[in-house]
C-alpha positions as CSV (number, residue, x, y, z in Angstrom):
1,M,0.0,0.0,0.0
2,T,1.3,3.3,-1.0
3,P,1.9,6.1,1.6
4,T,-0.9,8.1,0.0
5,A,-3.4,5.3,0.5
6,I,-2.3,4.8,4.1
7,V,-2.9,8.5,4.8
8,L,-6.3,8.5,3.2
9,A,-7.3,5.3,5.1
10,S,-6.1,6.9,8.4
11,V,-8.2,10.1,7.7
12,A,-11.2,8.0,6.9
13,L,-10.9,5.9,10.1
14,G,-10.4,9.0,12.2
15,T,-13.5,10.7,10.6
16,L,-15.5,7.5,11.3
17,A,-14.3,7.3,14.9
18,G,-15.1,11.0,15.5
19,S,-18.6,10.6,14.0
20,L,-19.2,7.5,16.1
21,A,-18.0,9.3,19.3
22,T,-20.2,12.3,18.5
23,W,-23.2,10.1,17.9
24,L,-22.6,8.3,21.2
25,V,-22.4,11.6,23.1
26,V,-25.6,13.0,21.5
27,T,-27.4,9.7,22.2
28,A,-26.3,9.7,25.8
29,R,-27.4,13.2,26.3
30,A,-30.8,12.6,24.8
31,A,-31.2,9.5,26.9
32,G,-30.2,11.5,30.0
33,K,-32.8,14.2,29.2
34,R,-35.5,11.5,28.7
35,R,-34.6,10.0,32.0
36,A,-34.7,13.4,33.7
37,Q,-38.0,14.2,32.2
38,A,-39.4,10.9,33.3
39,L,-38.1,11.5,36.9
40,R,-39.1,15.2,36.9
41,P,-42.3,15.8,34.9
42,E,-43.3,19.3,33.9
43,L,-45.4,21.3,36.4
44,P,-48.8,22.3,35.0
45,E,-49.3,26.0,34.4
46,V,-52.4,26.1,36.6
47,A,-50.3,24.9,39.5
48,V,-47.8,27.8,38.9
49,E,-50.7,30.3,39.0
50,I,-52.0,28.9,42.2
51,L,-48.6,29.0,43.9
52,N,-48.1,32.6,42.8
53,A,-51.5,33.5,44.2
54,V,-50.6,32.3,47.7
55,D,-49.2,35.1,49.8
56,S,-47.2,32.8,52.0
57,F,-44.3,30.4,51.6
58,A,-45.2,27.8,48.9
59,V,-43.0,25.4,46.9
60,M,-43.5,22.4,44.7
61,L,-41.2,19.3,44.9
62,D,-40.9,16.4,42.5
63,A,-40.4,12.7,43.3
64,S,-36.7,13.3,44.1
65,L,-37.7,16.0,46.6
66,S,-36.0,18.7,44.4
67,V,-37.8,22.1,44.1
68,V,-39.7,22.3,40.9
69,Y,-41.1,25.7,41.5
70,A,-41.1,28.3,44.3
71,N,-43.5,31.2,44.5
72,P,-42.1,34.8,45.0
73,V,-42.4,34.6,48.8
74,A,-40.5,31.3,49.0
75,R,-37.7,32.6,46.8
76,E,-36.9,35.2,49.4
77,D,-36.9,32.6,52.2
78,P,-33.5,31.2,53.4
79,R,-35.0,27.7,53.4
80,V,-35.0,27.5,49.6
81,T,-31.6,27.6,47.8
82,G,-31.6,26.8,44.1
83,E,-33.3,23.4,43.8
84,E,-32.7,22.2,47.4
85,L,-34.5,22.7,50.7
86,R,-32.2,23.6,53.5
87,D,-34.5,22.8,56.3
88,P,-34.0,19.1,57.4
89,D,-37.5,19.0,59.0
90,F,-39.1,19.9,55.7
91,L,-37.2,17.1,53.9
92,Q,-38.0,14.5,56.5
93,R,-41.7,15.3,56.4
94,A,-41.7,15.5,52.6
95,R,-40.3,12.0,52.2
96,R,-42.9,10.6,54.5
97,V,-45.8,12.3,52.6
98,M,-44.3,11.2,49.2
99,T,-44.2,7.6,50.4
100,T,-47.5,7.3,52.2
101,G,-49.6,10.0,50.4
102,V,-50.9,11.2,53.8
103,P,-50.8,15.0,54.2
104,D,-48.7,16.2,57.1
105,A,-49.3,19.3,59.2
106,R,-46.9,20.7,61.8
107,L,-48.3,23.2,64.3
108,P,-46.1,25.7,66.3
109,D,-45.0,24.7,69.8
110,P,-47.3,26.5,72.2
111,E,-44.6,26.4,74.8
112,D,-42.1,28.2,72.5
113,P,-43.0,31.8,71.8
114,G,-40.4,31.9,69.1
115,D,-42.0,29.0,67.1
116,T,-44.6,30.7,65.0
117,V,-44.5,28.6,61.7
118,R,-47.3,26.2,60.6
119,V,-46.2,23.7,57.9
120,L,-48.5,21.8,55.5
121,I,-47.3,19.2,53.0
122,V,-49.6,17.6,50.5
123,R,-48.9,15.1,47.7
124,I,-50.4,15.9,44.3
125,Q,-50.9,13.4,41.5
126,E,-48.3,11.0,43.0
127,K,-45.7,13.1,41.2
128,F,-45.4,16.4,43.2
129,L,-45.4,17.6,46.8
130,A,-46.8,21.0,47.7
131,V,-45.2,22.5,50.8
132,F,-46.8,25.5,52.5
133,A,-45.5,27.4,55.5
134,F,-47.6,30.0,57.3
135,D,-46.2,32.5,59.8
136,L,-48.8,32.7,62.7
137,G,-46.8,35.2,64.8
138,E,-49.2,38.1,64.4
139,E,-52.2,35.7,65.0
140,Q,-50.6,34.3,68.1
141,R,-49.8,37.8,69.4
142,V,-53.5,38.9,68.9
143,N,-54.8,35.8,70.6
144,A,-52.5,36.3,73.6
145,M,-53.6,39.9,73.8
146,R,-57.3,38.7,73.7
147,R,-56.7,36.2,76.4
148,D,-54.9,38.7,78.6
149,F,-57.7,41.2,78.0
150,I,-60.4,38.8,79.0
151,A,-58.5,37.8,82.1
152,N,-57.9,41.4,83.1
153,V,-61.6,42.3,82.5
154,S,-62.7,39.4,84.6
155,H,-60.4,40.4,87.4
156,E,-61.4,44.0,87.3
157,L,-65.1,43.2,87.3
158,K,-64.8,40.6,90.1
159,T,-63.9,43.2,92.7
160,P,-66.8,45.6,92.4
161,I,-69.4,42.9,91.8
162,A,-68.3,41.0,94.9
163,A,-68.3,44.3,96.9
164,I,-71.8,45.1,95.8
165,G,-73.0,41.7,96.8
166,L,-71.5,41.9,100.2
167,L,-72.7,45.4,100.8
168,S,-76.2,44.5,99.8
169,E,-76.3,41.7,102.3
170,A,-74.9,44.0,105.0
171,V,-77.6,46.6,104.2
172,L,-80.3,43.9,104.7
173,E,-78.8,42.8,108.0
174,G,-78.5,46.3,109.3
175,A,-81.9,47.5,108.1
176,D,-82.9,48.7,111.6
177,E,-79.8,50.9,112.0
178,P,-80.0,54.0,109.8
179,D,-76.3,55.1,110.3
180,I,-75.0,51.7,109.2
181,V,-77.4,51.6,106.2
182,R,-76.3,55.1,105.1
183,N,-72.6,54.1,105.3
184,F,-73.1,50.9,103.3
185,A,-75.3,52.8,100.8
186,R,-72.5,55.3,100.2
187,R,-70.1,52.4,99.5
188,L,-72.6,50.8,97.3
189,I,-72.8,54.0,95.2
190,K,-69.0,54.1,95.0
191,E,-68.7,50.5,93.8
192,S,-71.6,50.8,91.3
193,R,-70.0,53.9,89.8
194,R,-66.7,52.1,89.5
195,L,-68.5,49.2,87.8
196,G,-70.2,51.7,85.5
197,D,-66.9,53.5,84.7
198,L,-65.3,50.2,83.8
199,S,-68.2,49.2,81.5
200,R,-68.1,52.6,79.8
201,D,-64.3,52.4,79.3
202,I,-64.5,48.9,77.8
203,I,-67.1,50.1,75.3
204,Q,-64.9,53.2,74.5
205,L,-61.8,51.0,74.0
206,S,-63.8,48.7,71.7
207,E,-64.8,51.7,69.6
208,A,-61.3,53.1,69.6
209,Q,-59.9,49.9,68.3
210,S,-62.4,49.7,65.4
211,T,-61.5,51.1,62.0
212,L,-62.6,54.7,61.6
213,R,-64.3,54.7,58.2
214,P,-64.2,57.8,55.9
215,E,-67.9,58.2,56.1
216,D,-67.6,58.4,59.9
217,R,-65.2,61.3,59.8
218,E,-66.2,64.9,60.1
219,E,-64.4,68.2,60.5
220,V,-63.5,68.8,64.1
221,S,-62.3,72.1,65.5
222,L,-59.5,71.1,67.9
223,R,-59.5,74.5,69.6
224,A,-63.2,74.2,70.3
225,V,-62.7,70.7,71.8
226,V,-59.8,71.8,74.0
227,R,-61.8,74.8,75.3
228,T,-64.8,72.7,76.0
229,E,-62.9,70.0,77.9
230,V,-60.9,72.5,79.9
231,E,-64.1,74.3,81.1
232,A,-65.8,71.0,81.8
233,H,-62.9,70.0,84.2
234,R,-62.5,73.3,86.1
235,D,-64.8,72.3,88.9
236,F,-63.1,68.9,89.2
237,A,-59.7,70.7,89.3
238,S,-61.0,73.1,92.0
239,Q,-62.1,70.2,94.2
240,H,-58.5,68.9,94.1
241,G,-57.0,72.4,94.6
242,V,-55.5,72.4,91.1
243,T,-55.4,75.3,88.6
244,L,-55.9,74.7,84.9
245,V,-53.8,77.0,82.6
246,L,-54.5,77.0,78.9
247,T,-51.8,78.4,76.6
248,D,-52.7,78.7,72.9
249,V,-49.8,79.9,70.8
250,G,-51.9,80.8,67.8
251,G,-54.8,82.2,69.8
252,A,-58.1,82.3,67.9
253,S,-56.6,83.8,64.7
254,E,-57.2,80.7,62.7
255,D,-59.1,77.4,63.3
256,L,-57.3,74.1,63.6
257,V,-59.4,71.4,61.9
258,T,-58.9,67.6,61.7
259,L,-61.1,64.8,60.5
260,G,-62.6,62.4,63.0
261,R,-65.1,62.0,65.7
262,P,-65.5,65.0,68.1
263,A,-66.7,62.8,70.9
264,S,-63.7,60.4,70.6
265,I,-61.2,63.3,70.6
266,G,-63.0,64.8,73.6
267,T,-62.7,61.5,75.4
268,V,-58.9,61.5,74.9
269,L,-58.5,65.0,76.3
270,A,-60.9,64.3,79.2
271,N,-58.9,61.2,80.2
272,L,-55.6,63.1,80.1
273,L,-57.0,66.1,82.0
274,S,-58.6,63.8,84.7
275,N,-55.3,61.9,85.1
276,A,-53.3,65.1,85.3
277,I,-55.6,66.6,88.0
278,R,-55.6,63.4,90.1
279,H,-51.8,63.2,90.0
280,S,-51.1,66.9,90.7
281,P,-50.6,68.1,94.3
282,E,-52.9,70.5,96.0
283,G,-52.0,74.0,94.9
284,G,-50.4,72.7,91.7
285,R,-51.1,73.5,88.1
286,V,-52.0,71.6,85.0
287,G,-50.9,73.2,81.8
288,I,-52.7,72.7,78.4
289,G,-50.7,73.9,75.5
290,V,-51.8,74.2,71.8
291,E,-49.3,74.7,69.0
292,S,-49.5,74.1,65.3
293,T,-47.5,73.9,62.1
294,K,-48.8,73.9,58.5
295,R,-49.7,70.2,58.7
296,T,-50.1,69.2,62.4
297,C,-51.5,70.4,65.7
298,T,-49.8,69.5,69.0
299,I,-51.8,69.5,72.2
300,T,-49.8,69.0,75.4
301,V,-51.2,68.2,78.9
302,T,-48.6,68.7,81.7
303,D,-49.0,68.1,85.4
304,Q,-46.8,68.7,88.4
305,G,-47.2,65.3,90.0
306,E,-44.8,62.7,91.1
307,G,-43.9,61.7,87.6
308,I,-43.6,58.2,86.0
309,P,-40.5,56.1,86.7
310,P,-38.5,55.3,83.4
311,E,-39.1,51.6,83.7
312,H,-42.9,52.1,83.5
313,L,-42.9,54.4,80.4
314,P,-42.7,51.6,77.7
315,R,-45.8,50.0,79.1
316,I,-47.8,53.1,80.1
317,F,-50.3,52.7,77.2
318,E,-51.1,49.0,77.8
319,R,-54.6,48.1,78.9
320,F,-55.1,47.9,82.6
321,Y,-51.5,48.8,83.3
322,R,-51.1,51.0,86.4
323,V,-47.9,52.5,87.8
324,D,-49.5,52.5,91.2
325,A,-52.5,50.1,91.2
326,A,-53.7,51.0,94.7
327,R,-53.7,54.7,94.1
328,S,-55.3,54.4,90.7
329,R,-58.2,52.3,92.1
330,E,-58.6,54.7,95.0
331,G,-58.8,57.6,92.6
332,G,-61.4,55.9,90.5
333,G,-59.2,55.0,87.5
334,T,-59.9,51.9,85.4
335,G,-56.5,51.6,83.8
336,L,-57.9,51.9,80.3
337,G,-57.8,55.6,79.7
338,L,-54.3,55.8,78.2
339,S,-54.9,52.7,76.0
340,I,-58.1,54.3,74.7
341,A,-56.2,57.5,74.0
342,R,-53.5,55.7,71.9
343,H,-56.0,53.7,69.9
344,T,-58.1,56.8,69.3
345,M,-55.2,58.9,68.2
346,R,-53.9,56.3,65.7
347,A,-57.4,55.8,64.3
348,H,-57.4,59.5,63.6
349,G,-54.1,59.4,61.9
350,G,-52.2,60.9,64.8
351,D,-50.3,59.6,67.8
352,I,-49.7,60.2,71.5
353,D,-46.3,60.3,73.3
354,V,-45.2,60.8,76.9
355,W,-42.4,62.6,78.7
356,S,-41.8,62.3,82.4
357,Q,-39.3,62.8,85.1
358,P,-39.8,61.5,88.6
359,G,-40.5,64.3,91.1
360,V,-41.1,66.8,88.3
361,G,-44.3,65.7,86.5
362,A,-45.4,64.2,83.2
363,S,-46.4,65.6,79.8
364,F,-48.6,63.8,77.3
365,I,-48.3,65.1,73.8
366,L,-51.1,64.6,71.2
367,T,-50.3,65.1,67.5
368,F,-53.2,65.6,65.1
369,P,-53.0,65.9,61.3
370,L,-54.6,69.1,60.0
371,V,-56.8,69.7,57.0
372,N,-57.3,73.1,55.3
373,H,-55.0,74.7,57.9
374,G,-56.1,78.3,58.0
375,G,-57.0,78.2,54.3
376,A,-60.5,79.6,54.8
377,E,-59.2,82.7,56.5
378,K,-55.9,83.4,54.8
379,K,-57.3,83.4,51.3
380,P,-59.8,86.3,51.9
381,K,-57.1,88.3,53.7
382,R,-54.7,87.8,50.8
383,K,-57.4,88.9,48.3
384,R,-58.2,91.9,50.5
385,R,-54.6,93.0,50.7
386,Q,-54.1,92.6,47.0
387,A,-57.2,94.8,46.4
388,E,-56.0,97.5,48.8
389,S,-52.5,97.4,47.3
390,Q,-54.0,97.9,43.8
391,A,-56.2,100.8,45.0
392,L,-53.2,102.5,46.5
393,T,-51.1,102.0,43.4
394,D,-53.9,103.5,41.2
395,Q,-54.1,106.5,43.5
396,F,-50.5,107.2,44.6
397,G,-48.3,105.2,42.3
398,P,-46.3,102.0,42.9
399,R,-43.7,103.4,45.4
400,T,-46.2,105.2,47.6
401,A,-48.6,102.3,47.5
402,A,-45.9,99.9,48.7
403,T,-45.0,102.2,51.6
404,N,-48.6,102.5,52.7
405,A,-49.5,98.9,52.2
406,A,-46.5,97.5,54.2
407,P,-45.7,99.5,57.3
408,S,-42.2,99.1,58.7
409,R,-41.2,96.9,61.6
410,T,-40.8,100.1,63.8
411,E,-44.3,101.3,62.9
412,R,-45.8,97.9,63.7
413,A,-44.0,97.8,67.0
414,N,-45.2,101.3,67.9
415,N,-48.8,100.4,67.0
């Protein structure tokens, strides 16, 4: 065989071997894809749409427990990375459900406050597993608050109800002794009033926690509400030897209007004024300050009482929380006033804050959003000034008109 023939034969064999190798690689890849498709079937589009509509953690697993699809919430969760679940508890439960077909649900541990996740795993069409996780933290917090509220209400109601029952029996037994009957009758009146105040405050708290709908809002003059409540509490302040001092920075030059319920806002101010008067010493003063900016109105109620210790300030707005329980009950407080105030302020788009220093006193600051701040009064004044300026310009010329329309600072001070 000639050298040329040997070269040609070698090239032909090389080409044949290369083609055979390429065919084997392509065939192996195709077989791998077919096996992968058999092990991992395609997820129906309707399932994807359902997962996307769920606003909690939701993933779909295939038979090998790899993630086929994760909804947007799950993609941001650290338990899902690429196509693997990190959480071993998820994987263990998923294998059990894929094998048995029985759905699995894991509830949070009631003894562990940090455990707030509920897990649900369901097998679908014997090919997929749907894994859902729901964070019940907010629901658990609300349920705990509800349980505490019911327990506190029961405790608060138990005392006056028991007292009224005992006093009623004492009145019957002492019916022949007028002095004893009168004494027990006065105590009955006190306990019945306490029970009535508690019932009233529970109703007010329920109303304050409800959503304030737009149709329930009306324009409220904050200055009018402040003046009304201050005058209504002057007799109560006089009985305690306390003077009420109202300081209004803006005076009556313009109205301060917010949207809400006048009665609810009045209740907030009444609670703050009553507390300030009760906690002020005889001969002391309670200051009520009104200030405003273009968008907000701030009402401050300040007393000269014993103040609030710093450790109590974070909890001062909790329901039934009392810094001094004995003194609060003796003064007739129910422990709901400040909680009502906070819920009411937030329902009106505002808020309440507190500053206090032991031995100096306490200040409660109410912040209200304003609407049409001074607009009804400023616009006519502006138009009137423009008309006066134009009249002076027509009569005396621009320079003289400006001088007459805008007196100097010295002239204003002298006037």
